[in-house]
ROKOL-178334 format. One line per field, with one value per residue (C-alpha): residue number from 1; chain; x, y, z. Coordinates in steps of 0.5 Angstrom, whole numbers, padded with zeros to 4 digits. Layout:
REM ROKOL-178334
num c(NUM_...)
cadena c(A_...)
x c(X_...)
y c(Y_...)
z c(Z_...)
This chain:
REM ROKOL-178334
num c(1_2_3_4_5_6_7_8_9_10_11_12_13_14_15_16_17_18_19_20_21_22_23_24_25_26_27_28_29_30_31_32_33_34_35_36_37_38_39_40_41_42_43_44_45_46_47_48_49_50_51_52_53_54_55_56_57_58_59_60_61_62_63_64_65_66_67_68_69_70_71_72_73_74_75_76_77_78_79_80_81_82_83_84_85_86_87_88_89_90_91_92_93_94_95_96_97_98_99_100_101_102_103_104_105_106_107_108_109_110_111_112_113_114_115_116_117_118_119_120_121_122_123_124_125_126_127_128_129_130_131_132_133_134_135_136_137_138_139_140_141_142_143_144_145_146_147_148_149_150_151_152_153_154_155_156_157_158_159_160_161_162_163_164_165_166_167_168_169_170_171_172_173_174_175_176_177_178_179_180_181_182_183_184_185_186_187_188_189_190_191_192_193_194_195_196_197_198_199_200_201_202_203_204_205_206_207_208_209_210_211_212_213_214_215_216_217_218_219_220_221_222_223_224_225_226_227_228_229_230_231_232_233_234_235_236_237_238_239_240_241_242_243_244_245_246_247_248_249_250_251_252_253_254_255_256_257_258_259_260_261_262_263_264_265_266_267_268_269_270_271_272_273_274_275_276_277_278_279_280_281_282_283_284_285_286_287_288_289_290_291_292_293_294_295_296_297_298_299_300_301_302_303_304_305_306_307_308_309_310_311_312_313_314_315_316_317_318_319_320_321_322_323_324_325_326_327_328_329_330_331_332_333_334_335_336_337_338_339_340_341_342_343_344_345_346_347_348_349_350_351_352_353_354_355_356_357_358_359_360_361_362_363_364_365_366_367_368_369_370_371_372_373_374_375_376_377_378_379_380_381_382_383_384_385_386_387_388_389_390_391_392_393_394_395_396_397_398_399_400_401_402)
cadena c(A_A_A_A_A_A_A_A_A_A_A_A_A_A_A_A_A_A_A_A_A_A_A_A_A_A_A_A_A_A_A_A_A_A_A_A_A_A_A_A_A_A_A_A_A_A_A_A_A_A_A_A_A_A_A_A_A_A_A_A_A_A_A_A_A_A_A_A_A_A_A_A_A_A_A_A_A_A_A_A_A_A_A_A_A_A_A_A_A_A_A_A_A_A_A_A_A_A_A_A_A_A_A_A_A_A_A_A_A_A_A_A_A_A_A_A_A_A_A_A_A_A_A_A_A_A_A_A_A_A_A_A_A_A_A_A_A_A_A_A_A_A_A_A_A_A_A_A_A_A_A_A_A_A_A_A_A_A_A_A_A_A_A_A_A_A_A_A_A_A_A_A_A_A_A_A_A_A_A_A_A_A_A_A_A_A_A_A_A_A_A_A_A_A_A_A_A_A_A_A_A_A_A_A_A_A_A_A_A_A_A_A_A_A_A_A_A_A_A_A_A_A_A_A_A_A_A_A_A_A_A_A_A_A_A_A_A_A_A_A_A_A_A_A_A_A_A_A_A_A_A_A_A_A_A_A_A_A_A_A_A_A_A_A_A_A_A_A_A_A_A_A_A_A_A_A_A_A_A_A_A_A_A_A_A_A_A_A_A_A_A_A_A_A_A_A_A_A_A_A_A_A_A_A_A_A_A_A_A_A_A_A_A_A_A_A_A_A_A_A_A_A_A_A_A_A_A_A_A_A_A_A_A_A_A_A_A_A_A_A_A_A_A_A_A_A_A_A_A_A_A_A_A_A_A_A_A_A_A_A_A_A_A_A_A_A_A_A_A_A_A_A_A_A_A_A_A_A_A_A_A_A_A_A_A_A_A_A_A_A_A_A_A_A_A_A_A_A_A_A_A_A)
x c(0000_0002_0001_0000_0006_0004_0003_0010_0013_0010_0013_0020_0021_0019_0012_0009_0011_0013_0013_0015_0013_0018_0016_0010_0006_0009_0009_0008_0011_0012_0008_0010_0009_0009_0007_0004_0000_-0007_-0007_-0013_-0009_-0005_-0012_-0014_-0008_-0007_-0015_-0014_-0008_-0011_-0017_-0014_-0010_-0016_-0016_-0020_-0018_-0020_-0020_-0020_-0023_-0025_-0030_-0037_-0040_-0036_-0035_-0041_-0037_-0031_-0034_-0037_-0031_-0028_-0034_-0033_-0025_-0027_-0034_-0033_-0031_-0036_-0036_-0038_-0039_-0038_-0038_-0040_-0046_-0050_-0054_-0051_-0054_-0053_-0045_-0045_-0048_-0043_-0037_-0040_-0042_-0034_-0032_-0036_-0033_-0039_-0035_-0028_-0027_-0029_-0030_-0030_-0028_-0023_-0028_-0024_-0018_-0019_-0022_-0022_-0018_-0020_-0014_-0016_-0016_-0008_-0008_-0010_-0011_-0011_-0013_-0011_-0006_-0003_-0009_-0008_-0004_0001_-0002_-0008_-0004_0000_-0007_-0010_-0004_-0005_-0012_-0008_-0002_-0006_-0004_0002_0001_0005_0001_0001_-0001_-0001_-0001_-0004_-0002_-0001_0006_0011_0013_0006_0006_0007_0014_0010_0006_0012_0015_0009_0009_0017_0016_0011_0015_0021_0018_0015_0018_0014_0015_0016_0011_0015_0020_0014_0011_0018_0018_0011_0013_0019_0015_0009_0012_0010_0005_0005_0006_0000_-0004_-0009_-0005_-0002_0003_0010_0016_0021_0022_0025_0031_0031_0028_0034_0036_0029_0029_0036_0034_0028_0031_0036_0031_0027_0033_0035_0028_0029_0035_0033_0026_0023_0029_0025_0020_0025_0030_0029_0030_0036_0039_0038_0041_0044_0047_0051_0053_0048_0053_0060_0064_0070_0075_0081_0085_0084_0080_0073_0068_0064_0068_0064_0068_0065_0058_0056_0049_0049_0042_0044_0051_0046_0042_0048_0050_0044_0043_0051_0049_0043_0048_0049_0053_0058_0053_0049_0056_0058_0051_0052_0059_0056_0051_0055_0060_0055_0052_0058_0064_0070_0070_0075_0080_0076_0069_0073_0076_0069_0067_0073_0071_0064_0066_0070_0064_0061_0066_0067_0059_0060_0067_0063_0068_0064_0069_0075_0081_0086_0091_0098_0098_0096_0090_0086_0079_0075_0071_0064_0064_0058_0061_0055_0053_0052_0058_0063_0060_0060_0064_0065_0069_0073_0075_0078_0081_0085_0086_0090_0094_0096_0096_0096_0103_0105_0101_0104_0097_0097_0091_0090_0085_0084_0079_0073_0075_0078_0083_0086_0092_0096_0102_0104_0098_0100_0092_0085_0086_0091_0086_0081_0085_0087_0080_0078_0084_0081_0074_0076)
y c(0000_0007_0010_0018_0022_0022_0015_0013_0018_0014_0008_0011_0014_0007_0009_0004_-0003_-0003_-0008_-0008_-0013_-0013_-0019_-0019_-0024_-0029_-0027_-0019_-0014_-0007_-0001_0003_0010_0016_0024_0027_0033_0031_0029_0026_0021_0018_0017_0014_0010_0007_0005_0001_-0002_-0005_-0007_-0010_-0015_-0017_-0012_-0006_0001_0006_0013_0017_0024_0027_0032_0029_0035_0034_0026_0025_0030_0026_0020_0023_0025_0018_0015_0020_0018_0011_0010_0002_0002_0001_0006_0006_0011_0011_0016_0016_0020_0014_0010_0004_-0001_0003_0003_-0004_-0006_-0001_-0004_-0012_-0010_-0008_-0014_-0018_-0014_-0011_-0004_-0003_0003_0005_0013_0014_0019_0016_0012_0006_0007_0002_-0005_-0007_-0013_-0013_-0017_-0016_-0008_-0006_0001_0007_0014_0019_0026_0032_0028_0034_0035_0028_0027_0022_0016_0017_0017_0010_0007_0009_0006_0000_-0002_-0004_-0009_-0014_-0020_-0022_-0017_-0011_-0005_0002_0009_0015_0022_0027_0034_0041_0043_0042_0049_0051_0046_0048_0045_0040_0037_0037_0033_0028_0027_0026_0021_0017_0016_0014_0009_0005_-0002_-0007_-0006_0001_0004_0005_0009_0013_0014_0016_0022_0024_0025_0029_0033_0034_0034_0029_0034_0035_0029_0030_0034_0034_0038_0034_0040_0040_0044_0038_0042_0048_0043_0037_0030_0027_0032_0032_0025_0025_0030_0026_0019_0022_0025_0018_0014_0019_0019_0011_0011_0016_0017_0011_0006_0001_0001_0000_-0004_-0011_-0007_-0004_-0010_-0014_-0008_-0003_0003_0008_0012_0014_0017_0017_0023_0020_0026_0024_0027_0021_0023_0019_0020_0019_0023_0027_0024_0017_0019_0026_0027_0030_0027_0020_0021_0024_0018_0013_0017_0016_0009_0007_0011_0006_0000_-0004_-0011_-0014_-0017_-0010_-0007_-0013_-0012_-0004_-0005_-0010_-0006_0000_-0004_-0006_0001_0005_0001_0000_0002_0008_0008_0014_0010_0004_0009_0011_0004_0002_0009_0006_0000_0004_0007_0001_-0001_0005_0005_-0002_0001_0007_0012_0018_0021_0018_0022_0019_0025_0025_0017_0019_0015_0018_0015_0020_0017_0020_0027_0026_0024_0022_0017_0010_0007_0009_0004_-0001_-0008_-0006_0001_-0003_-0008_-0003_0001_-0006_-0007_-0001_-0001_-0008_-0010_-0003_-0001_-0007_-0004_0003_0005_0011_0014_0022_0026_0033_0038_0034_0028_0021_0019_0013_0015_0011_0014_0012_0008_0006_0006_0005_-0002_-0002_0003_-0003_-0008_-0004_-0003_-0010_-0012_-0007_-0010_-0018)
z c(0000_-0001_0006_0007_0010_0017_0017_0014_0019_0025_0022_0020_0028_0030_0033_0028_0025_0018_0013_0006_0001_-0005_-0009_-0014_-0016_-0022_-0029_-0027_-0031_-0030_-0032_-0038_-0035_-0039_-0039_-0045_-0047_-0049_-0056_-0060_-0064_-0058_-0055_-0061_-0062_-0055_-0055_-0061_-0059_-0053_-0056_-0062_-0057_-0054_-0048_-0045_-0043_-0037_-0038_-0032_-0032_-0025_-0027_-0027_-0030_-0037_-0036_-0042_-0047_-0046_-0047_-0053_-0056_-0055_-0059_-0064_-0065_-0064_-0067_-0067_-0060_-0054_-0049_-0042_-0036_-0029_-0023_-0016_-0017_-0020_-0016_-0013_-0017_-0023_-0022_-0020_-0027_-0031_-0027_-0028_-0036_-0036_-0033_-0038_-0044_-0046_-0046_-0049_-0045_-0039_-0038_-0030_-0024_-0019_-0016_-0019_-0015_-0010_-0010_-0017_-0020_-0028_-0031_-0038_-0037_-0039_-0041_-0037_-0039_-0033_-0036_-0032_-0028_-0025_-0020_-0017_-0011_-0011_-0008_-0012_-0018_-0016_-0014_-0021_-0024_-0020_-0024_-0030_-0030_-0026_-0031_-0035_-0040_-0041_-0039_-0040_-0036_-0040_-0035_-0039_-0036_-0039_-0042_-0036_-0036_-0033_-0028_-0021_-0018_-0013_-0019_-0023_-0018_-0017_-0024_-0025_-0019_-0022_-0028_-0025_-0020_-0025_-0023_-0019_-0012_-0012_-0008_-0002_-0006_-0008_-0001_0001_-0004_-0002_0005_0002_-0002_0003_0010_0016_0019_0026_0030_0035_0031_0025_0019_0013_0012_0016_0016_0013_0006_0011_0013_0008_0010_0012_0017_0020_0020_0024_0029_0030_0031_0036_0040_0040_0042_0047_0051_0050_0054_0059_0061_0058_0059_0064_0058_0053_0057_0053_0046_0049_0051_0045_0040_0044_0039_0042_0036_0031_0026_0024_0021_0017_0016_0011_0005_0001_-0005_-0004_-0009_-0015_-0020_-0025_-0031_-0029_-0028_-0031_-0029_-0022_-0020_-0021_-0017_-0011_-0012_-0012_-0005_-0002_-0004_-0001_0005_0007_0006_0012_0010_0005_0001_0000_-0002_-0007_-0010_-0011_-0014_-0019_-0021_-0022_-0026_-0030_-0032_-0032_-0033_-0029_-0022_-0021_-0015_-0012_-0011_-0008_-0003_-0002_-0001_0004_0008_0009_0012_0017_0019_0020_0025_0028_0030_0033_0037_0040_0035_0033_0029_0025_0022_0017_0015_0013_0014_0022_0025_0030_0033_0037_0043_0044_0046_0051_0057_0061_0056_0059_0053_0058_0063_0058_0058_0051_0053_0058_0053_0049_0054_0056_0049_0048_0054_0053_0046_0043_0045_0041_0035_0036_0039_0044_0048_0049_0053_0049_0052_0049_0047_0049_0042_0040_0036_0031_0027_0020_0017_0010_0007_0009_0009_0014_0018_0017_0020_0026_0028_0026_0031_0037_0036_0036)
């Protein structure tokens, strides 16, 4: 399903459970989604193409008053096609009869309002044309598109809008999101983008607009997660004791500071938006299997992976280890390694068995490896001189975590 932004936000902040079903039914194909300007020839061609292969068509026009005009126009364009009409102002029995007639192939095209967006499963209908798509919300468009493609046939969804230049910024984002996320199982990505565009609203209020756009979704989410985590560890630690014992994470994020070039080069992927999407995807990866899959896709799409990307991947591995060990920041410059423990001296981390184990390692085995401890004004720092590369840095951190 595609939840409203606030519902999704509750799940992301761990207030509600979240399940994602990514596996489609067997033999399903993705729905070809395309934005077009209203075009009589396209309407005629798409209807005849679908009907000639034995299928049926939805034409969605969300204005009851002008629905008969649209039905008449389609009948004029395709005189040998049977056209039906359905909307919410019909009597219940009339509406039911129209839909049953459509299911029974008495109509080739059903001109209707968005009343069809839920509850219909008509496998033979595999083309949908949505008129004035810019006036629909993202969830509505996703649900309407879901009315087709419910068999093993290739389905088509045409989003009719005015020229892109006259659309509002939010309408452009909604339409572009639907076009870009047409693969099977992409509902979650659409919901996330909807949350980004519309905001989460007040956590305890009824408003559906929020202030995410002012600071960006990622920053907002990070601040909220940190606040929830802090409350779990302090005021509500008794309530969440079992969860905290199972998976205690002292460090939420790690800063890597280095003079090594770590990035996706412009020459490798020239499109800025594509690079940003890949950075975002890389940031969400949390295991070696995910990294291997990421690198495989990267090589398949863009060719041999440059050294800077390999260094970036190595840095991500360092972030994982630093989180486990309790380091908030790792600095590697001029072949000198410095690992900074948490700045919050009141954290329960400093009373943990993990911290005591690290101190013992540095004081005994660490001396043989050239590790030293230094206390600055705000941080306790582990220092190692003369590290050759990030691989050696990882080996040192691995030894500390054993």
